[in-house]
matplotlib code that plots the C-alpha trace (Angstrom):
import matplotlib.pyplot as plt

x = [104.4, 104.0, 100.5, 101.7, 104.7, 102.2, 99.9, 102.9, 104.0, 100.4, 100.1, 103.5, 102.5, 99.2, 101.0, 103.6, 100.8, 99.0, 102.2, 102.9, 99.4, 99.8, 100.3, 101.1, 97.4, 98.0, 98.6, 101.6, 103.3, 102.5, 104.0, 107.1, 107.8, 107.2, 109.4, 112.3, 113.0, 114.4, 111.3, 109.0, 110.7, 110.5, 106.7, 106.1, 108.2, 106.2, 102.9, 103.9, 106.1, 105.6, 107.7, 111.3, 111.0, 114.3, 115.1, 112.5, 114.2, 111.2, 109.1, 106.7, 104.4, 101.1, 101.6, 98.9, 97.7, 95.4, 93.6, 91.1, 90.1, 86.9, 87.9, 88.5, 92.2, 93.8, 96.3, 98.2, 99.5, 102.7, 103.6, 106.8, 108.6, 111.3, 114.1, 112.1, 109.5, 106.8, 104.7, 103.3, 100.6, 100.3, 97.3, 96.3, 92.5, 91.1, 87.4, 85.3, 83.6, 82.3, 83.9, 87.2, 86.7, 85.8, 88.7, 91.1, 89.7, 90.1, 93.6, 94.7, 93.6, 95.3, 98.5, 98.6, 98.4, 101.7, 103.3, 102.3, 103.0, 101.2, 102.0, 103.2, 101.9, 99.5, 101.8, 104.3, 102.0, 103.0, 106.4, 105.0, 103.0, 101.0, 100.1, 97.5, 97.9, 95.4, 96.1, 92.6, 91.5, 88.4, 87.5, 86.1, 85.1, 83.9, 85.6, 88.0, 91.0, 94.2, 94.9, 92.8, 94.5, 92.9, 93.7, 91.5, 90.3, 88.2, 84.7, 84.3, 87.9, 89.2, 92.7, 93.0, 94.1, 93.9, 97.6, 97.1, 99.6, 97.1, 97.1, 95.4, 95.9, 93.8, 95.0, 92.5, 94.3, 91.4, 92.0, 92.8, 95.7]
y = [126.7, 123.2, 122.9, 123.7, 121.3, 118.6, 119.4, 119.3, 115.9, 114.5, 115.7, 114.3, 110.9, 110.9, 111.7, 109.0, 106.4, 107.4, 107.1, 103.7, 102.5, 103.3, 100.4, 100.1, 100.9, 104.5, 106.8, 108.3, 105.0, 103.5, 106.5, 106.6, 102.9, 102.9, 105.9, 103.6, 102.2, 98.9, 98.3, 99.3, 97.0, 94.2, 94.7, 94.9, 91.7, 89.9, 91.2, 90.1, 87.0, 86.1, 89.2, 89.9, 93.4, 95.3, 98.2, 100.9, 104.1, 106.4, 106.2, 109.1, 109.2, 111.1, 111.5, 113.8, 113.3, 116.0, 115.7, 118.1, 121.2, 119.8, 116.1, 114.3, 114.2, 111.3, 111.0, 107.7, 106.6, 105.4, 105.8, 103.9, 102.8, 100.2, 100.1, 97.8, 100.6, 99.1, 101.4, 100.5, 102.2, 101.0, 101.9, 101.2, 100.9, 100.7, 101.5, 99.7, 102.3, 99.7, 101.4, 99.6, 98.2, 101.6, 103.3, 100.8, 101.5, 105.2, 104.8, 102.8, 105.5, 108.2, 106.2, 106.1, 109.9, 110.0, 107.6, 109.1, 112.6, 114.5, 112.8, 109.5, 106.4, 104.3, 101.3, 102.8, 101.7, 98.1, 98.9, 100.4, 97.7, 99.2, 97.6, 98.9, 97.1, 97.6, 96.4, 96.2, 95.7, 93.9, 91.2, 93.3, 90.3, 88.1, 84.9, 84.7, 84.7, 86.5, 87.8, 88.6, 89.3, 90.8, 91.6, 92.0, 88.7, 87.7, 86.6, 83.5, 82.4, 83.5, 82.1, 85.0, 88.2, 91.7, 92.1, 95.8, 95.7, 96.6, 94.6, 94.9, 93.1, 93.3, 91.9, 90.9, 91.3, 89.5, 86.2, 83.2, 82.2]
z = [148.3, 149.8, 148.3, 144.8, 145.2, 146.3, 143.4, 141.0, 142.4, 142.2, 138.6, 137.7, 139.3, 137.3, 134.1, 134.7, 135.4, 132.3, 130.3, 131.8, 130.9, 127.2, 124.7, 121.0, 120.3, 121.3, 118.4, 120.1, 121.0, 117.6, 115.8, 118.1, 117.6, 113.9, 113.2, 113.8, 110.3, 111.7, 113.9, 111.1, 108.6, 111.1, 111.6, 107.8, 107.3, 109.9, 108.5, 105.0, 105.4, 101.8, 100.8, 101.3, 102.7, 102.5, 104.8, 104.6, 103.4, 103.9, 107.1, 107.5, 110.5, 110.1, 106.3, 104.9, 101.3, 99.8, 96.5, 94.9, 96.8, 98.1, 98.2, 101.5, 102.5, 104.4, 107.1, 107.2, 110.6, 108.9, 105.2, 104.2, 101.1, 100.5, 97.9, 95.7, 95.1, 97.3, 99.4, 102.8, 104.8, 108.4, 110.5, 114.1, 114.4, 117.9, 117.2, 114.7, 112.6, 110.2, 107.2, 107.0, 103.5, 102.1, 103.9, 102.3, 98.9, 99.4, 100.9, 97.9, 95.5, 97.5, 97.6, 93.8, 93.7, 95.5, 93.0, 89.7, 88.4, 85.6, 82.3, 83.8, 82.2, 84.3, 83.5, 85.9, 88.8, 88.0, 89.4, 92.6, 94.5, 97.4, 100.7, 103.2, 106.6, 109.4, 112.9, 114.5, 118.1, 116.7, 114.1, 111.3, 109.2, 112.1, 111.1, 114.0, 111.7, 112.8, 109.3, 106.3, 102.9, 99.9, 96.3, 93.3, 91.8, 88.8, 90.0, 87.8, 88.2, 91.6, 90.7, 88.3, 89.9, 88.4, 88.9, 89.8, 92.6, 95.3, 98.5, 101.8, 105.0, 108.1, 111.4, 114.2, 117.6, 119.2, 117.3, 119.5, 117.3]

ax = plt.figure().add_subplot(projection="3d")
ax.plot(x, y, z, "-o")
ax.set_aspect("equal")
plt.show()
């Protein structure tokens, strides 16, 4: 009995130490923190200071989106919407798989599937801007910047945007600033 009690205490101590060592980069911690609409709203507001983000009324952790039978599904870390009709996907990315740009492209398309129903006009997407936000433990673009922001722009005249409502933001946690 003493041995099993000692084993239990040792296991409990190990689990407690492992729990204490977790940070926001852990899927579990990120999900737990971001499920709180107030905290999630605060993070989105800080990530997108140019917007006035209202309270998020829908915050879904591990949101699954399926498409065609054989198409690849996605699971967003956090899927959230605000009262203005904007949709936000928040992702914590610890490992650099060198496919971030392609993932963002795919995520944006899958987000639109949740916004339009059969028979809806494509013009309705104009009322539903989408934002994919990645928090990375690496500098994907290698410029040392803390934040990279993208939206579709015309090649010859970069001041002209496509106005398609798709935005992506990538944070580099390793940036010095």
